[in-house]
N, C-alpha and C positions, 0 to 999 in steps of 0.2 A: 804902864805903860804892862795889860794885862798878859799874863802869862796860862801859855796851856799844856796840859803832861798830859800822858800816854797814862793809860790805867796802871799797865808796869810800869812804870817809872814811880807812878806813886805809893803800890803796894808793895817793891825792891827798895826804896827808899824813907818806907815805911809810913808814910806817910798818914795810907789809909784808916789801918790799922795800932798808927804809935809802936809798931816792932821793928827794930831788927832782924831781920833774917840772916840767914848759915848757912850757907848749903855747906857740903864738902860728898866728893867725891875721886873714882879708881878708876885708876886703867888696868887693871889688870885685868882678865876673862869677861872682857866686854872686845866687840868690833867698834871701829872708830866711829859707824854710821849707830849704832848704837849708846854710846859714848859724849856724841853730839846735840842726837834728837834728845838729853835725856837736859843737857846743861841748859837746849833749847828753849824746852818745854818749859822748864825751870825757871825761869826768868830771871835766871843771875845777870849777876851786875858785870861780871870781872871776873877772870881764872884764877886763882893766885898758887904758884906752884908753889907745894913745902916739902914738896922730895930732898932732899944734898944731892944726891945726883940726877940729872938730868935734864943730861944731854943722852949718856948710854940705857937703853931701854929694853926690856925683852918684847915687848911690846914696841912691834918696830913704828906705828906713830906717835906714842907718843915721847917723845923726843923735845926739844927746848924748841929748833927753831919749826921743824912739823908743828906745834901745838901755839906756836903764838900766830904760825899764818893760818894752816886752820880755825884759829878762835873766832883770829881777826873776822878771817872768807864766810864763814860759816853762821858764829854764835853773834860777830857784830859786835863782837866786848874785846875791852883789850882781856894784853895776857899778860900774868911777872911774876916775875919769881922770885921770892919771902922768903930767903934765910933762919931770919929767928924764930919761924914756927918749925926748924928743920931740926932732928936730932943731927950732933953730931958724931963723927966720920966710927968714934970710936967706942959709943956707942947704942948705934946701929949695927958693928959689926960685931959688937955685945951678945947683943940684939938677937942675931943670925948662929951662935952656936948654940950646939941642944942642950949642952948646962945651963943655958938663961933661958927663968921662967918669964912669961908674962907680968906678970907681977912686981916684979923684981924692974925690968924692961919700963914699968908705969909710972913707978916710984921714983926711978933718977930720970924719968920723962921729965915727970908735975919741981919733980928741982930745978931740972935745967930751966922748965915754963921758969919758974918762983924767979930764980939766978936771973934769967932775963929780963925781967921783969913783961913778958909781951904784955899786961893786959893797960900799958903805958903808952900802944899802941894806940891811932887815929883813930877811934872810931870807924869816921865818918870813913875811911879806905875804905873798911871792909864790909861798909853798912851792902846786903843781896850780895859778899862775895862768896865763888864757889870754893871753895878748899880744895887741889889736889894730891894725889895720890896713891903711891902701885895699890898699896895695896885694893882685891873686887870687893870685902864687905868694911866696914868703917869695928868694927868688934877689937881686934886687935890692931888697932890703926892709929901712925900719931893723931890721924890729923882730927877725931873721935876725940882724942884726948884734947887737943889748944882748941877748940871750942866748947866742947868739956868747960875745960880752963875760962877765959872769955868770959861765961854764961855762966859762970858761977861768982865772978867779980865785975859784967857790969850788967846791970839793968834790964829787962826787957826782951836777953836775944834768944829768939828761937831760929833752933835750928832742922836740916833739916837732910839727910842725907838723898844722896840718888843714885 
């Protein structure tokens, strides 16, 4: 039986360009409307929440249960929470101290990712996924560290920060 696939499926799955695409997005300093417009127009295949604490948020619409509902209803893609990509409570709490530098956090977080061996994650489960955390911009955010860590260990990964 011959199968027909949409261009979105072919692009997200990497069949057209031979690449795996990983997206990232933050929930802070944006409206729900802009957030979900960015996810939908990106063509992301899933929204993967990599926050340690995803049930309390300064952004009211970005709590776990609301995100699950909105992602399914608006984006028509699955939502899931994956703690293997989140910092530990200790690391997160230490990062918020005024005497903690970004360089120190980055080094400790990357060591945690190596210890957890996140590169052993099923690659197909992340193909086309959009990794979500709270920070507005990726520069000082663990979502950037996760996708860059994976891109260094997996061939053909394209990163797109929404």
